[in-house]
C-alpha positions as CSV (number, residue, x, y, z in Angstrom):
1,X,107.2,64.4,82.4
2,X,107.6,68.1,83.4
3,X,108.0,69.9,86.5
4,X,107.0,73.2,87.3
5,X,107.3,75.0,90.3
6,X,105.4,77.5,92.6
7,X,105.6,79.8,95.3
8,X,103.9,79.4,98.7
9,X,103.8,82.5,100.2
10,X,103.1,81.6,104.1
11,X,103.0,85.0,106.3
12,X,105.0,88.9,106.4
13,X,106.1,90.1,110.0
14,X,107.3,93.4,110.5
15,X,110.5,93.9,112.1
16,X,110.9,97.3,112.2
17,X,108.3,99.7,109.9
18,X,109.4,102.2,107.6
19,X,107.4,104.7,108.2
20,X,106.2,106.7,111.5
21,X,102.9,105.8,111.1
22,X,101.9,102.3,109.4
23,X,103.5,101.0,106.6
24,X,101.6,99.7,103.6
25,X,104.2,97.1,102.4
26,X,103.5,95.0,98.5
27,X,104.8,92.1,97.6
28,X,105.7,92.0,93.8
29,X,106.5,88.3,92.3
30,X,108.5,88.4,89.1
31,X,107.1,92.4,88.6
32,X,102.9,91.3,89.3
33,X,101.9,92.7,92.6
34,X,100.4,89.6,94.5
35,X,99.4,91.3,98.1
36,X,99.5,94.3,99.8
37,X,98.2,95.8,103.1
38,X,99.1,97.6,106.1
39,X,101.7,96.9,108.9
40,X,103.5,98.2,112.3
41,X,106.4,97.0,113.9
42,X,105.9,93.7,115.7
43,X,102.8,92.8,113.2
44,X,102.6,89.5,111.5
45,X,100.1,88.6,108.7
46,X,99.1,84.8,107.5
47,X,99.4,84.8,103.8
48,X,98.6,81.0,103.3
49,X,95.3,82.0,102.0
50,X,97.3,83.0,98.9
51,X,97.2,80.2,95.9
52,X,100.7,78.4,95.0
53,X,102.0,81.0,91.9
54,X,103.7,79.0,89.0
55,X,107.3,80.1,88.2
56,X,108.4,77.7,85.3
57,X,110.1,74.4,85.1
58,X,113.3,74.8,86.8
59,X,113.3,78.6,86.1
60,X,114.1,81.5,88.5
61,X,111.5,83.5,90.2
62,X,112.1,87.3,91.8
63,X,110.2,88.0,94.9
64,X,110.4,92.0,95.8
65,X,108.7,93.9,98.5
66,X,108.0,98.0,98.3
67,X,106.2,100.4,100.6
68,X,104.1,102.6,99.4
69,X,104.6,105.7,99.5
70,X,101.7,106.8,96.9
71,X,104.0,106.8,93.8
72,X,104.2,110.7,93.5
73,X,106.8,112.5,91.3
74,X,108.3,113.9,94.4
75,X,107.7,110.4,96.5
76,X,108.4,107.3,95.1
77,X,107.7,104.0,96.4
78,X,110.3,102.6,98.9
79,X,112.5,99.2,97.8
80,X,112.9,97.6,101.0
81,X,114.5,94.5,98.7
82,X,114.4,91.3,96.6
83,X,115.5,87.7,96.8
84,X,115.6,85.0,94.1
85,X,113.8,82.1,94.3
86,X,114.5,78.8,92.2
87,X,113.4,75.0,91.9
88,X,116.8,73.9,93.8
89,X,114.5,75.1,96.8
90,X,112.1,72.7,97.0
91,X,113.2,69.5,98.8
92,X,113.9,72.2,102.0
93,X,110.5,73.0,103.2
94,X,109.8,76.5,104.6
95,X,112.3,78.6,105.0
96,X,112.6,83.0,105.6
97,X,114.0,85.7,103.9
98,X,114.2,89.3,105.2
99,X,114.1,91.8,103.3
100,X,116.3,95.6,104.6
101,X,116.1,98.2,103.0
102,X,115.9,102.1,104.1
103,X,114.8,101.9,107.2
104,X,112.9,99.0,107.3
105,X,113.0,95.0,108.0
106,X,110.5,92.7,107.0
107,X,110.9,88.8,107.2
108,X,109.0,86.5,104.8
109,X,108.0,83.3,105.3
110,X,107.2,81.0,102.3
111,X,107.4,77.5,100.4
112,X,108.7,76.4,97.3
113,X,106.6,73.4,95.9
114,X,106.3,71.7,92.1
115,X,104.5,69.5,90.8
116,X,105.3,67.4,87.5
117,X,102.8,67.1,85.1
118,X,102.7,65.4,81.5
119,X,104.1,67.1,78.6
């Protein structure tokens, strides 16, 4: 049997936005954009409609949050933060990670799940 681990996003909460107007946050999972949206301070958005995302057999993965500024030469996207995920987090159920960078504070709720497959 081989064990695969999956990230299951649940929701994202904007505790303190980065911009004066609405933020345009986006999540990267191992460098691939998995979600983007518009958020204001105090707002929560459900992400549980997203499919579980595989990240390998016992390996680790990185979830990163950015705020989109259009990525122009004069104004790059703002890096809010990253967190490392691993299969060791699987038995604990849902959990949250705070992302704080620049003037922003976001909280992402997620779960690490596993599935065993025949080798």
